N, C-alpha and C positions, 0 to 999 in steps of 0.2 A: 089124625090124632098127633098133635104137636108135642115135642118134648119140651119140658120146662127146665129152667136152671134153678140151682139152689138160691141164688139171689132173688129171682122172681118169686119163689115160694116164700122166702123170708119177708119180702116186701108185702106180699098179699096177706100174710098172717101177722104182720107188724111185729116180727121177732128178729133176732139176730141170725146170721148164717150159721154161727156155731150151734145155736139151739136147733136149727133144722138138722144139722149133722147128728146131734145127740138123739133127736127123735128117730132119724133113720137107723141109727145103731140099736135103738130099742124096739124097732118093728120086728114082727115075726119074720122068719126066714122066707116064707112064701110071699110076704108083702114088700120085702126089701128090693130096691132097684138093682138092676144089673149094672156092670161097669163096661165101658167101651175099651178100645185098644189103648187109649191114652190114660186109662185108669180113672176116668171120670164117670159119675153116675149118669145112667140113662133113665130119666124120670118121665114116666108117662102118666096119663090121667089116673090110673088105678093107684099108683104110688102117691100121687098128690092127694087123692081122697084118703088114703091110709094115714098120711102125715096129718091132714086136717082133723081126721077122727081122733087120732092119738093126742094131738094138741088140745082139742076140745075136751077130751076126757081128763087129761092131766090138769087143765085149768079148773074143771069142776071139782076134782079131788082137792086141789090146793085151796079153793074157796071154802069147801066144806071143812077142811082142817083148820083154816083160819077162823071159821065161825063156831068152833067148838066152845062149849060153855066154860066159863072161868070157874075155877075151884072156889067154893064158898069161903074157904079160909083166906085165900088171896083177896077176895072181894071185901071181906071184913077188914083186913089189914089196910086195903086201899081206902075204905070209908073212914077208918080211924085216922089215917094220914091226912085225908081231905078235911076232916073236922079240925085237926090240929092246925093245918094251914089256914083255915078260916079264922081260927082264934088268933093266930099270929097276924093275919091281915087286919083284923079288928083292932088289935093292940097297936100296930104301926099306924093305923088311921088316927087313933086317939092321940098318939104321940105327935103326929103331924099337926093335928088341930091345936094341941098345946103349944107347939113351936110357933105356929102362925099367930096365936093369941099373944105369945110373949114378944114376938117381933113387932106386932101392932102396938102393944103397950110401950115398948122401948122407943119406937118411932114417935109416938105421941109425947113421951117425956122429952125426947130430943127437940121436938118442935117447940114445946113450952119453954125449954131452956134457951133456945135460939131467939124466940120472941121476946123473952124477958131481957136478954142481953141486948137485943136490937133496940128495945124501948128505952132501956137505961142509957144507952149512948145517945139516942135522939133527944132525950129530955134535957140534956146538958145545955147551958146557955152558949151562945155563939162565941163568946170570947174564950171559952175553954175548948175550942176546936183542937183536934189532935195534932195540928201542925203549928209549930212555933216559927214565925217568920220575923227575922230581925228587921226593925224599921231602918230604912235606908238613911244613912247620914253621910256626910262627906267622908268620914274616916273609914266606914265599912262597906260602902256601896261600890261594887266593881261591875255592876251590870248583871250580877248573879245573886239570887236570893239564897240565903243560908237556911235550910230547912232541917229540922230535927226529925228523925223517923217517927211515924205515928205509933202511938202506944195503944194498948188494949189487947183483947183476946185474939183478934185476927189482924193485928197490926203487921205482922210479917207477910200477910197476904197482899197488902196494899203496896208493897215496895215496887 
């Protein structure tokens, strides 16, 4: 019969060493392990079984306590809150739909305006190009053309 350590018991039960010490403190006096000359627990198989039994019973009690029925009043409050949240989600969904439709409408209007502006500039005759170039003559030609900036809605973009 080999003596076990607190660490090995904790590892076997998948709990902390502190929890093993707590369980040992809660055992009946006749189940508690004795201590050696160095004030360490001498844990034999009977103590290990007592620890496992206590741990299993404490887990069962904890699960039963957690599974206790919820008060009907609390349940009604939670249902009411859930219904309210459902209404809020529905309202936010409608607002999102409206925002998307508004964005789509605005984008269509912007595209129409851009198309109309592009077509009006393309329909102009060639001599009304937005760049005015001085004809080179002997007096004003220095190898560089004098251009005036393009005019129009997006003229600043062409510079």
